[in-house]
N, C-alpha and C positions, 0 to 999 in steps of 0.2 A: 277337512283338517284332521290329521291323525294325532292321537294323544301320545305323548312321550313318557316313558317310564324312567324315573331317575334312580340310579343305583346308589346314590350317596347315602340315603337312609339305611339301606341294606348293609353297606360297608361299615357304617357306624355301629349297627347292632352286632355284627360279627366282631368288630374291634373291642366292643365292651364285653362280649362274652369271653374273648381271649384274655382280657385283663382279669376278669372275674375268676376264671379257672387257674390262671397263673398265681393269683394271690391266695386262693383257697387251697391250692396244692401244697403251699408252704406250711399250712396248719396241720397236715397229716404227719404224725410222728411215727417212725417205724418202731415196732415193738420187738423186733428181732434182737437176740442177744449177740453181742460182739465177742466171739470166741475165735482166737487165732490158733488153728489146729497145727500140730507138728507135721512135718513132711514125712512121707513114706513112698516107697517105690511100688508096693503091692496094693492093689485095690480090689474090692469085691463088688459085684453087681447086685448083691442082695440089699433090699431096703429094710432097715430095722423098723419094727412096729412101735417100740418104746425107746425113748431117748432120755439120757441123763446128761445135763449140761453142768460143767463146773467153770465158772468165769474166773478171771484173773484174781478176784478177791476171795476165791474159794467158796463162793455162794453156790448152793445146789439148786437146779431147776429141773423139772421133769415134764415130759410131753408124751402123749399117746397119739399115734398116727401122725397127722399133720396139724394137730391142735397147737395153740399158743403155749409156750413154755410157762409153767407156773413155779414160783419159788416154793421150796420145801425144806424142812429142817432135816438134819441127818437122822434123827430119831424116826421121822415119818417116812423116810426113803424106803425102808424095807417093806412097810405096809403097802406103799404105792406099787413097788415092783412085784410083790406077790399078787396083788389085784390085777395088775397088767398082764402077768403071766397066765392067770386064770382066764382072763378075757380072751387071750390068744390061744387058749387050750394047749399051752405048753409048746406051741410052735413059735418059730422065729427066735430072735435074740434081742438083747438090750445093747444099744450103742452108747458109749460114753464119749461125749464131745468135751474134752478138757482143753482149756487154753494152754498154750505152750509155756506160760509163766507159772502155772500151777505146780506146786511141789509134788514130787513123785509119791510122797507119803499119802497125800490126799487122794490121789488116783488109786493107790493100793487099798486104801480104806474102802472105797466104793466097790472095787473089784472083789475084795474080801467078803463084803456083804453078799454079793452074788454067788461067790464060790461056796460059802457056808450054807446057802439055801438052794443049791443046784440050779442056779439061773445061768443061762448062756449069755455071757457078756463079751463085747469086743470094744476095742479102743479105736475111735474114728480118727482118721488122719486126712490130710490133703495131699494131692498128688505132688511128687517131687518133680521139679523142672529139670530137664536133662542138662540145661546150661548152668545150673547152680553147683554142680559137682566139681 
């Protein structure tokens, strides 16, 4: 007489694991900032080492390489940018990711900080769709 192997218990375990992962994945909150970039037709392939984010509430965030963005005050922004430039040995540039709802004056303030301190800064945009023109 041959012993029969029942797959019912195996499918129960797989089903419970599926439910477990579905429930626990809803607990993960994304920490990315929501910044709707303005559109542009010209793009660069260079990847910035330092990033400055300005959200729609004009709150400033900074990030080095691929690190998580950290909130920063306007007074501390210059110190951070100088340290980041020293770390990159003057190479590379600083990208500004400003929400399209941010006033032009706020973006100019950040660009002005960079210009006064000989920092290379660019404004990040998203690619323009050919169909939206």
